[in-house]
mmCIF file of the N, C-alpha and C atoms, coordinates in Angstrom:
data_MODEL
# 
_entry.id   MODEL 
# 
loop_
_atom_site.group_PDB 
_atom_site.id 
_atom_site.type_symbol 
_atom_site.label_atom_id 
_atom_site.label_alt_id 
_atom_site.label_comp_id 
_atom_site.label_asym_id 
_atom_site.label_entity_id 
_atom_site.label_seq_id 
_atom_site.pdbx_PDB_ins_code 
_atom_site.Cartn_x 
_atom_site.Cartn_y 
_atom_site.Cartn_z 
_atom_site.occupancy 
_atom_site.B_iso_or_equiv 
_atom_site.pdbx_formal_charge 
_atom_site.auth_seq_id 
_atom_site.auth_comp_id 
_atom_site.auth_asym_id 
_atom_site.auth_atom_id 
_atom_site.pdbx_PDB_model_num 
ATOM 1   N N  . MET A 1 1  ? 39.710  64.540 74.039  1.00 0.00 ? 1  MET A N  1 
ATOM 2   C CA . MET A 1 1  ? 40.720  65.062 75.245  1.00 0.00 ? 1  MET A CA 1 
ATOM 3   C C  . MET A 1 1  ? 40.658  63.916 76.263  1.00 0.00 ? 1  MET A C  1 
ATOM 4   N N  . LEU A 1 2  ? 41.871  63.869 76.850  1.00 0.00 ? 2  LEU A N  1 
ATOM 5   C CA . LEU A 1 2  ? 42.158  62.797 77.863  1.00 0.00 ? 2  LEU A CA 1 
ATOM 6   C C  . LEU A 1 2  ? 41.493  63.410 79.237  1.00 0.00 ? 2  LEU A C  1 
ATOM 7   N N  . PRO A 1 3  ? 40.966  62.514 80.015  1.00 0.00 ? 3  PRO A N  1 
ATOM 8   C CA . PRO A 1 3  ? 40.645  62.930 81.237  1.00 0.00 ? 3  PRO A CA 1 
ATOM 9   C C  . PRO A 1 3  ? 41.439  63.442 82.138  1.00 0.00 ? 3  PRO A C  1 
ATOM 10  N N  . LEU A 1 4  ? 40.971  64.360 83.205  1.00 0.00 ? 4  LEU A N  1 
ATOM 11  C CA . LEU A 1 4  ? 42.134  64.804 84.023  1.00 0.00 ? 4  LEU A CA 1 
ATOM 12  C C  . LEU A 1 4  ? 42.876  63.731 85.015  1.00 0.00 ? 4  LEU A C  1 
ATOM 13  N N  . PHE A 1 5  ? 41.801  63.140 85.341  1.00 0.00 ? 5  PHE A N  1 
ATOM 14  C CA . PHE A 1 5  ? 42.171  61.898 86.643  1.00 0.00 ? 5  PHE A CA 1 
ATOM 15  C C  . PHE A 1 5  ? 41.661  60.649 85.784  1.00 0.00 ? 5  PHE A C  1 
ATOM 16  N N  . PRO A 1 6  ? 42.436  59.800 85.209  1.00 0.00 ? 6  PRO A N  1 
ATOM 17  C CA . PRO A 1 6  ? 42.146  58.510 84.478  1.00 0.00 ? 6  PRO A CA 1 
ATOM 18  C C  . PRO A 1 6  ? 41.378  57.520 85.962  1.00 0.00 ? 6  PRO A C  1 
ATOM 19  N N  . GLU A 1 7  ? 40.929  56.462 85.402  1.00 0.00 ? 7  GLU A N  1 
ATOM 20  C CA . GLU A 1 7  ? 40.689  55.396 86.308  1.00 0.00 ? 7  GLU A CA 1 
ATOM 21  C C  . GLU A 1 7  ? 41.804  54.562 86.637  1.00 0.00 ? 7  GLU A C  1 
ATOM 22  N N  . PRO A 1 8  ? 41.801  54.159 87.957  1.00 0.00 ? 8  PRO A N  1 
ATOM 23  C CA . PRO A 1 8  ? 43.051  53.480 88.626  1.00 0.00 ? 8  PRO A CA 1 
ATOM 24  C C  . PRO A 1 8  ? 43.223  51.974 87.662  1.00 0.00 ? 8  PRO A C  1 
ATOM 25  N N  . ALA A 1 9  ? 44.479  51.836 87.731  1.00 0.00 ? 9  ALA A N  1 
ATOM 26  C CA . ALA A 1 9  ? 44.506  50.211 87.176  1.00 0.00 ? 9  ALA A CA 1 
ATOM 27  C C  . ALA A 1 9  ? 44.262  49.306 88.007  1.00 0.00 ? 9  ALA A C  1 
ATOM 28  N N  . PRO A 1 10 ? 43.881  48.209 87.187  1.00 0.00 ? 10 PRO A N  1 
ATOM 29  C CA . PRO A 1 10 ? 43.221  47.279 88.193  1.00 0.00 ? 10 PRO A CA 1 
ATOM 30  C C  . PRO A 1 10 ? 44.412  46.442 88.896  1.00 0.00 ? 10 PRO A C  1 
ATOM 31  N N  . PRO A 1 11 ? 44.391  45.880 90.085  1.00 0.00 ? 11 PRO A N  1 
ATOM 32  C CA . PRO A 1 11 ? 45.403  45.457 90.918  1.00 0.00 ? 11 PRO A CA 1 
ATOM 33  C C  . PRO A 1 11 ? 46.133  44.519 90.137  1.00 0.00 ? 11 PRO A C  1 
ATOM 34  N N  . ILE A 1 12 ? 47.479  44.510 90.150  1.00 0.00 ? 12 ILE A N  1 
ATOM 35  C CA . ILE A 1 12 ? 48.302  43.662 89.693  1.00 0.00 ? 12 ILE A CA 1 
ATOM 36  C C  . ILE A 1 12 ? 48.425  42.221 90.417  1.00 0.00 ? 12 ILE A C  1 
ATOM 37  N N  . SER A 1 13 ? 48.357  41.254 89.570  1.00 0.00 ? 13 SER A N  1 
ATOM 38  C CA . SER A 1 13 ? 48.319  39.825 90.150  1.00 0.00 ? 13 SER A CA 1 
ATOM 39  C C  . SER A 1 13 ? 49.585  39.272 90.542  1.00 0.00 ? 13 SER A C  1 
ATOM 40  N N  . THR A 1 14 ? 49.625  38.571 91.602  1.00 0.00 ? 14 THR A N  1 
ATOM 41  C CA . THR A 1 14 ? 51.012  37.942 92.142  1.00 0.00 ? 14 THR A CA 1 
ATOM 42  C C  . THR A 1 14 ? 52.058  37.233 91.176  1.00 0.00 ? 14 THR A C  1 
ATOM 43  N N  . ASN A 1 15 ? 51.362  36.455 90.019  1.00 0.00 ? 15 ASN A N  1 
ATOM 44  C CA . ASN A 1 15 ? 52.316  36.094 89.183  1.00 0.00 ? 15 ASN A CA 1 
ATOM 45  C C  . ASN A 1 15 ? 52.707  37.160 88.184  1.00 0.00 ? 15 ASN A C  1 
ATOM 46  N N  . GLU A 1 16 ? 51.951  38.079 87.912  1.00 0.00 ? 16 GLU A N  1 
ATOM 47  C CA . GLU A 1 16 ? 52.183  39.299 86.952  1.00 0.00 ? 16 GLU A CA 1 
ATOM 48  C C  . GLU A 1 16 ? 53.858  39.968 88.008  1.00 0.00 ? 16 GLU A C  1 
ATOM 49  N N  . ARG A 1 17 ? 53.373  40.283 89.169  1.00 0.00 ? 17 ARG A N  1 
ATOM 50  C CA . ARG A 1 17 ? 54.535  40.929 89.772  1.00 0.00 ? 17 ARG A CA 1 
ATOM 51  C C  . ARG A 1 17 ? 55.820  39.826 89.734  1.00 0.00 ? 17 ARG A C  1 
ATOM 52  N N  . LEU A 1 18 ? 55.801  38.610 90.264  1.00 0.00 ? 18 LEU A N  1 
ATOM 53  C CA . LEU A 1 18 ? 56.559  37.697 90.211  1.00 0.00 ? 18 LEU A CA 1 
ATOM 54  C C  . LEU A 1 18 ? 57.286  37.855 88.647  1.00 0.00 ? 18 LEU A C  1 
ATOM 55  N N  . PHE A 1 19 ? 56.847  37.793 87.605  1.00 0.00 ? 19 PHE A N  1 
ATOM 56  C CA . PHE A 1 19 ? 57.082  37.889 86.210  1.00 0.00 ? 19 PHE A CA 1 
ATOM 57  C C  . PHE A 1 19 ? 58.014  39.195 85.854  1.00 0.00 ? 19 PHE A C  1 
ATOM 58  N N  . TRP A 1 20 ? 57.380  40.216 86.507  1.00 0.00 ? 20 TRP A N  1 
ATOM 59  C CA . TRP A 1 20 ? 58.209  41.486 86.161  1.00 0.00 ? 20 TRP A CA 1 
ATOM 60  C C  . TRP A 1 20 ? 59.260  41.693 86.882  1.00 0.00 ? 20 TRP A C  1 
ATOM 61  N N  . TRP A 1 21 ? 59.372  41.093 88.211  1.00 0.00 ? 21 TRP A N  1 
ATOM 62  C CA . TRP A 1 21 ? 60.716  41.128 89.332  1.00 0.00 ? 21 TRP A CA 1 
ATOM 63  C C  . TRP A 1 21 ? 61.673  40.254 88.683  1.00 0.00 ? 21 TRP A C  1 
ATOM 64  N N  . ALA A 1 22 ? 61.305  39.030 87.992  1.00 0.00 ? 22 ALA A N  1 
ATOM 65  C CA . ALA A 1 22 ? 62.350  38.194 87.326  1.00 0.00 ? 22 ALA A CA 1 
ATOM 66  C C  . ALA A 1 22 ? 62.547  38.993 85.955  1.00 0.00 ? 22 ALA A C  1 
ATOM 67  N N  . HIS A 1 23 ? 61.941  39.615 85.259  1.00 0.00 ? 23 HIS A N  1 
ATOM 68  C CA . HIS A 1 23 ? 62.320  40.214 84.109  1.00 0.00 ? 23 HIS A CA 1 
ATOM 69  C C  . HIS A 1 23 ? 63.076  41.490 84.583  1.00 0.00 ? 23 HIS A C  1 
ATOM 70  N N  . LEU A 1 24 ? 63.216  42.142 85.409  1.00 0.00 ? 24 LEU A N  1 
ATOM 71  C CA . LEU A 1 24 ? 63.980  43.131 85.953  1.00 0.00 ? 24 LEU A CA 1 
ATOM 72  C C  . LEU A 1 24 ? 65.274  42.657 86.466  1.00 0.00 ? 24 LEU A C  1 
ATOM 73  N N  . LYS A 1 25 ? 65.229  41.571 87.122  1.00 0.00 ? 25 LYS A N  1 
ATOM 74  C CA . LYS A 1 25 ? 66.369  41.026 87.417  1.00 0.00 ? 25 LYS A CA 1 
ATOM 75  C C  . LYS A 1 25 ? 67.239  40.451 86.391  1.00 0.00 ? 25 LYS A C  1 
ATOM 76  N N  . TRP A 1 26 ? 66.727  39.737 85.339  1.00 0.00 ? 26 TRP A N  1 
ATOM 77  C CA . TRP A 1 26 ? 67.306  39.612 84.131  1.00 0.00 ? 26 TRP A CA 1 
ATOM 78  C C  . TRP A 1 26 ? 67.750  40.547 83.409  1.00 0.00 ? 26 TRP A C  1 
ATOM 79  N N  . GLU A 1 27 ? 67.011  41.690 83.133  1.00 0.00 ? 27 GLU A N  1 
ATOM 80  C CA . GLU A 1 27 ? 67.826  42.823 82.334  1.00 0.00 ? 27 GLU A CA 1 
ATOM 81  C C  . GLU A 1 27 ? 69.090  43.428 83.194  1.00 0.00 ? 27 GLU A C  1 
ATOM 82  N N  . ILE A 1 28 ? 68.958  43.533 84.349  1.00 0.00 ? 28 ILE A N  1 
ATOM 83  C CA . ILE A 1 28 ? 70.269  43.927 85.399  1.00 0.00 ? 28 ILE A CA 1 
ATOM 84  C C  . ILE A 1 28 ? 71.360  43.007 85.089  1.00 0.00 ? 28 ILE A C  1 
ATOM 85  N N  . ARG A 1 29 ? 71.222  41.749 85.242  1.00 0.00 ? 29 ARG A N  1 
ATOM 86  C CA . ARG A 1 29 ? 72.220  40.852 84.738  1.00 0.00 ? 29 ARG A CA 1 
ATOM 87  C C  . ARG A 1 29 ? 72.733  41.223 83.454  1.00 0.00 ? 29 ARG A C  1 
ATOM 88  N N  . TRP A 1 30 ? 71.866  41.314 82.645  1.00 0.00 ? 30 TRP A N  1 
ATOM 89  C CA . TRP A 1 30 ? 72.344  41.553 80.966  1.00 0.00 ? 30 TRP A CA 1 
ATOM 90  C C  . TRP A 1 30 ? 73.105  42.729 80.855  1.00 0.00 ? 30 TRP A C  1 
ATOM 91  N N  . LEU A 1 31 ? 72.376  43.756 81.460  1.00 0.00 ? 31 LEU A N  1 
ATOM 92  C CA . LEU A 1 31 ? 73.120  45.471 81.520  1.00 0.00 ? 31 LEU A CA 1 
ATOM 93  C C  . LEU A 1 31 ? 74.621  45.197 81.875  1.00 0.00 ? 31 LEU A C  1 
ATOM 94  N N  . HIS A 1 32 ? 74.766  44.211 83.058  1.00 0.00 ? 32 HIS A N  1 
ATOM 95  C CA . HIS A 1 32 ? 76.099  44.140 83.851  1.00 0.00 ? 32 HIS A CA 1 
ATOM 96  C C  . HIS A 1 32 ? 77.204  43.320 82.807  1.00 0.00 ? 32 HIS A C  1 
ATOM 97  N N  . CYS A 1 33 ? 76.806  42.914 81.677  1.00 0.00 ? 33 CYS A N  1 
ATOM 98  C CA . CYS A 1 33 ? 77.746  42.645 80.709  1.00 0.00 ? 33 CYS A CA 1 
ATOM 99  C C  . CYS A 1 33 ? 78.384  43.575 80.240  1.00 0.00 ? 33 CYS A C  1 
ATOM 100 N N  . PHE A 1 34 ? 77.739  44.792 79.872  1.00 0.00 ? 34 PHE A N  1 
ATOM 101 C CA . PHE A 1 34 ? 78.272  45.775 79.336  1.00 0.00 ? 34 PHE A CA 1 
ATOM 102 C C  . PHE A 1 34 ? 79.225  46.737 80.281  1.00 0.00 ? 34 PHE A C  1 
ATOM 103 N N  . ILE A 1 35 ? 78.933  46.471 81.648  1.00 0.00 ? 35 ILE A N  1 
ATOM 104 C CA . ILE A 1 35 ? 79.551  47.371 82.652  1.00 0.00 ? 35 ILE A CA 1 
ATOM 105 C C  . ILE A 1 35 ? 81.285  46.969 82.973  1.00 0.00 ? 35 ILE A C  1 
ATOM 106 N N  . PRO A 1 36 ? 82.086  47.626 82.437  1.00 0.00 ? 36 PRO A N  1 
ATOM 107 C CA . PRO A 1 36 ? 83.326  46.756 83.038  1.00 0.00 ? 36 PRO A CA 1 
ATOM 108 C C  . PRO A 1 36 ? 83.663  46.899 84.406  1.00 0.00 ? 36 PRO A C  1 
ATOM 109 N N  . PRO A 1 37 ? 84.280  45.668 84.655  1.00 0.00 ? 37 PRO A N  1 
ATOM 110 C CA . PRO A 1 37 ? 84.484  45.754 86.218  1.00 0.00 ? 37 PRO A CA 1 
ATOM 111 C C  . PRO A 1 37 ? 85.442  46.589 86.792  1.00 0.00 ? 37 PRO A C  1 
ATOM 112 N N  . PRO A 1 38 ? 85.177  47.023 88.268  1.00 0.00 ? 38 PRO A N  1 
ATOM 113 C CA . PRO A 1 38 ? 86.118  48.214 88.682  1.00 0.00 ? 38 PRO A CA 1 
ATOM 114 C C  . PRO A 1 38 ? 87.498  47.512 88.853  1.00 0.00 ? 38 PRO A C  1 
ATOM 115 N N  . PRO A 1 39 ? 88.650  48.474 88.554  1.00 0.00 ? 39 PRO A N  1 
ATOM 116 C CA . PRO A 1 39 ? 89.745  48.032 88.377  1.00 0.00 ? 39 PRO A CA 1 
ATOM 117 C C  . PRO A 1 39 ? 90.256  47.584 90.035  1.00 0.00 ? 39 PRO A C  1 
ATOM 118 N N  . PRO A 1 40 ? 91.375  46.392 89.692  1.00 0.00 ? 40 PRO A N  1 
ATOM 119 C CA . PRO A 1 40 ? 91.753  45.941 90.916  1.00 0.00 ? 40 PRO A CA 1 
ATOM 120 C C  . PRO A 1 40 ? 92.291  46.844 91.917  1.00 0.00 ? 40 PRO A C  1 
ATOM 121 N N  . PRO A 1 41 ? 92.170  46.590 93.331  1.00 0.00 ? 41 PRO A N  1 
ATOM 122 C CA . PRO A 1 41 ? 93.128  47.512 94.017  1.00 0.00 ? 41 PRO A CA 1 
ATOM 123 C C  . PRO A 1 41 ? 94.649  47.415 93.957  1.00 0.00 ? 41 PRO A C  1 
ATOM 124 N N  . PRO A 1 42 ? 95.373  48.616 94.427  1.00 0.00 ? 42 PRO A N  1 
ATOM 125 C CA . PRO A 1 42 ? 96.668  48.530 94.036  1.00 0.00 ? 42 PRO A CA 1 
ATOM 126 C C  . PRO A 1 42 ? 97.308  47.655 94.958  1.00 0.00 ? 42 PRO A C  1 
ATOM 127 N N  . LEU A 1 43 ? 98.550  47.135 94.581  1.00 0.00 ? 43 LEU A N  1 
ATOM 128 C CA . LEU A 1 43 ? 99.282  45.951 95.287  1.00 0.00 ? 43 LEU A CA 1 
ATOM 129 C C  . LEU A 1 43 ? 100.006 46.662 96.492  1.00 0.00 ? 43 LEU A C  1 
ATOM 130 N N  . PRO A 1 44 ? 100.246 46.271 97.550  1.00 0.00 ? 44 PRO A N  1 
ATOM 131 C CA . PRO A 1 44 ? 100.997 46.812 98.568  1.00 0.00 ? 44 PRO A CA 1 
ATOM 132 C C  . PRO A 1 44 ? 102.388 46.847 98.440  1.00 0.00 ? 44 PRO A C  1 
ATOM 133 N N  . PRO A 1 45 ? 103.169 47.729 98.905  1.00 0.00 ? 45 PRO A N  1 
ATOM 134 C CA . PRO A 1 45 ? 104.622 47.897 98.360  1.00 0.00 ? 45 PRO A CA 1 
ATOM 135 C C  . PRO A 1 45 ? 105.425 46.743 98.861  1.00 0.00 ? 45 PRO A C  1 
ATOM 136 N N  . PRO A 1 46 ? 106.496 46.065 98.201  1.00 0.00 ? 46 PRO A N  1 
ATOM 137 C CA . PRO A 1 46 ? 107.249 44.951 98.589  1.00 0.00 ? 46 PRO A CA 1 
ATOM 138 C C  . PRO A 1 46 ? 107.603 45.067 99.576  1.00 0.00 ? 46 PRO A C  1 
ATOM 139 N N  . HIS A 1 47 ? 107.820 43.947 100.435 1.00 0.00 ? 47 HIS A N  1 
ATOM 140 C CA . HIS A 1 47 ? 108.865 43.966 101.674 1.00 0.00 ? 47 HIS A CA 1 
ATOM 141 C C  . HIS A 1 47 ? 110.281 44.265 101.270 1.00 0.00 ? 47 HIS A C  1 
ATOM 142 N N  . PRO A 1 48 ? 111.079 45.153 102.135 1.00 0.00 ? 48 PRO A N  1 
ATOM 143 C CA . PRO A 1 48 ? 112.197 45.372 102.113 1.00 0.00 ? 48 PRO A CA 1 
ATOM 144 C C  . PRO A 1 48 ? 113.136 43.694 102.327 1.00 0.00 ? 48 PRO A C  1 
ATOM 145 N N  . PRO A 1 49 ? 114.139 43.367 101.334 1.00 0.00 ? 49 PRO A N  1 
ATOM 146 C CA . PRO A 1 49 ? 115.042 42.286 101.386 1.00 0.00 ? 49 PRO A CA 1 
ATOM 147 C C  . PRO A 1 49 ? 115.243 41.987 102.981 1.00 0.00 ? 49 PRO A C  1 
ATOM 148 N N  . ILE A 1 50 ? 115.280 40.908 103.336 1.00 0.00 ? 50 ILE A N  1 
ATOM 149 C CA . ILE A 1 50 ? 115.639 40.358 104.723 1.00 0.00 ? 50 ILE A CA 1 
ATOM 150 C C  . ILE A 1 50 ? 116.762 39.304 104.351 1.00 0.00 ? 50 ILE A C  1 
ATOM 151 N N  . HIS A 1 51 ? 117.757 39.483 105.166 1.00 0.00 ? 51 HIS A N  1 
ATOM 152 C CA . HIS A 1 51 ? 118.893 38.399 105.071 1.00 0.00 ? 51 HIS A CA 1 
ATOM 153 C C  . HIS A 1 51 ? 118.371 37.038 105.628 1.00 0.00 ? 51 HIS A C  1 
ATOM 154 N N  . ALA A 1 52 ? 118.964 36.141 105.131 1.00 0.00 ? 52 ALA A N  1 
ATOM 155 C CA . ALA A 1 52 ? 118.247 34.815 105.224 1.00 0.00 ? 52 ALA A CA 1 
ATOM 156 C C  . ALA A 1 52 ? 118.626 34.091 106.753 1.00 0.00 ? 52 ALA A C  1 
ATOM 157 N N  . LYS A 1 53 ? 119.871 34.528 107.068 1.00 0.00 ? 53 LYS A N  1 
ATOM 158 C CA . LYS A 1 53 ? 120.044 34.201 108.537 1.00 0.00 ? 53 LYS A CA 1 
ATOM 159 C C  . LYS A 1 53 ? 119.369 34.906 109.676 1.00 0.00 ? 53 LYS A C  1 
ATOM 160 N N  . ILE A 1 54 ? 118.629 36.153 109.532 1.00 0.00 ? 54 ILE A N  1 
ATOM 161 C CA . ILE A 1 54 ? 117.669 37.011 110.238 1.00 0.00 ? 54 ILE A CA 1 
ATOM 162 C C  . ILE A 1 54 ? 116.475 36.212 110.239 1.00 0.00 ? 54 ILE A C  1 
ATOM 163 N N  . PHE A 1 55 ? 116.161 35.876 108.959 1.00 0.00 ? 55 PHE A N  1 
ATOM 164 C CA . PHE A 1 55 ? 114.800 35.439 108.319 1.00 0.00 ? 55 PHE A CA 1 
ATOM 165 C C  . PHE A 1 55 ? 114.546 34.122 109.488 1.00 0.00 ? 55 PHE A C  1 
ATOM 166 N N  . ILE A 1 56 ? 116.013 33.055 109.388 1.00 0.00 ? 56 ILE A N  1 
ATOM 167 C CA . ILE A 1 56 ? 115.638 31.642 109.861 1.00 0.00 ? 56 ILE A CA 1 
ATOM 168 C C  . ILE A 1 56 ? 115.573 32.067 111.436 1.00 0.00 ? 56 ILE A C  1 
ATOM 169 N N  . HIS A 1 57 ? 116.330 33.128 112.068 1.00 0.00 ? 57 HIS A N  1 
ATOM 170 C CA . HIS A 1 57 ? 116.136 33.315 113.420 1.00 0.00 ? 57 HIS A CA 1 
ATOM 171 C C  . HIS A 1 57 ? 114.998 33.696 113.618 1.00 0.00 ? 57 HIS A C  1 
ATOM 172 N N  . ASN A 1 58 ? 114.281 34.568 113.241 1.00 0.00 ? 58 ASN A N  1 
ATOM 173 C CA . ASN A 1 58 ? 112.981 34.947 113.666 1.00 0.00 ? 58 ASN A CA 1 
ATOM 174 C C  . ASN A 1 58 ? 111.982 34.056 113.510 1.00 0.00 ? 58 ASN A C  1 
ATOM 175 N N  . PHE A 1 59 ? 112.073 33.335 112.325 1.00 0.00 ? 59 PHE A N  1 
ATOM 176 C CA . PHE A 1 59 ? 111.108 32.033 112.251 1.00 0.00 ? 59 PHE A CA 1 
ATOM 177 C C  . PHE A 1 59 ? 111.204 31.187 113.547 1.00 0.00 ? 59 PHE A C  1 
ATOM 178 N N  . LEU A 1 60 ? 112.561 30.715 113.900 1.00 0.00 ? 60 LEU A N  1 
ATOM 179 C CA . LEU A 1 60 ? 112.851 29.627 115.156 1.00 0.00 ? 60 LEU A CA 1 
ATOM 180 C C  . LEU A 1 60 ? 112.373 30.391 116.157 1.00 0.00 ? 60 LEU A C  1 
ATOM 181 N N  . ALA A 1 61 ? 112.717 31.649 116.486 1.00 0.00 ? 61 ALA A N  1 
ATOM 182 C CA . ALA A 1 61 ? 112.263 32.265 117.750 1.00 0.00 ? 61 ALA A CA 1 
ATOM 183 C C  . ALA A 1 61 ? 110.695 32.515 117.826 1.00 0.00 ? 61 ALA A C  1 
ATOM 184 N N  . SER A 1 62 ? 110.053 32.638 116.650 1.00 0.00 ? 62 SER A N  1 
ATOM 185 C CA . SER A 1 62 ? 108.654 32.785 117.072 1.00 0.00 ? 62 SER A CA 1 
ATOM 186 C C  . SER A 1 62 ? 107.894 31.646 116.848 1.00 0.00 ? 62 SER A C  1 
ATOM 187 N N  . HIS A 1 63 ? 108.556 30.326 116.517 1.00 0.00 ? 63 HIS A N  1 
ATOM 188 C CA . HIS A 1 63 ? 107.837 29.104 116.503 1.00 0.00 ? 63 HIS A CA 1 
ATOM 189 C C  . HIS A 1 63 ? 108.161 28.050 117.776 1.00 0.00 ? 63 HIS A C  1 
ATOM 190 N N  . PHE A 1 64 ? 109.259 28.560 118.629 1.00 0.00 ? 64 PHE A N  1 
ATOM 191 C CA . PHE A 1 64 ? 109.866 27.544 119.496 1.00 0.00 ? 64 PHE A CA 1 
ATOM 192 C C  . PHE A 1 64 ? 110.336 28.530 120.685 1.00 0.00 ? 64 PHE A C  1 
ATOM 193 N N  . ASP A 1 65 ? 110.218 27.986 121.893 1.00 0.00 ? 65 ASP A N  1 
ATOM 194 C CA . ASP A 1 65 ? 110.445 28.542 123.048 1.00 0.00 ? 65 ASP A CA 1 
ATOM 195 C C  . ASP A 1 65 ? 112.151 28.793 123.241 1.00 0.00 ? 65 ASP A C  1 
ATOM 196 N N  . THR A 1 66 ? 112.546 29.868 123.356 1.00 0.00 ? 66 THR A N  1 
ATOM 197 C CA . THR A 1 66 ? 114.241 29.816 123.289 1.00 0.00 ? 66 THR A CA 1 
ATOM 198 C C  . THR A 1 66 ? 114.770 30.631 124.451 1.00 0.00 ? 66 THR A C  1 
ATOM 199 N N  . SER A 1 67 ? 113.703 30.677 125.445 1.00 0.00 ? 67 SER A N  1 
ATOM 200 C CA . SER A 1 67 ? 114.102 31.336 126.702 1.00 0.00 ? 67 SER A CA 1 
ATOM 201 C C  . SER A 1 67 ? 114.667 30.414 127.886 1.00 0.00 ? 67 SER A C  1 
ATOM 202 N N  . LEU A 1 68 ? 115.062 29.100 127.630 1.00 0.00 ? 68 LEU A N  1 
ATOM 203 C CA . LEU A 1 68 ? 115.574 28.358 128.257 1.00 0.00 ? 68 LEU A CA 1 
ATOM 204 C C  . LEU A 1 68 ? 117.146 28.248 128.759 1.00 0.00 ? 68 LEU A C  1 
# 
């Protein structure tokens, strides 16, 4: 029959701790190969068409001082 309270395990060494931490990171990285990436976010709605003359006027007005 097993004892009710087994003896505590000996303390784990730093090397062993680093080994298991690296192993855990490797397993997580490996498991990520089987998880599909999340879907991309939806695209914003397209801009309404703008007339070329209005576009050029807005561009020039925003880049040059037309208050003279």
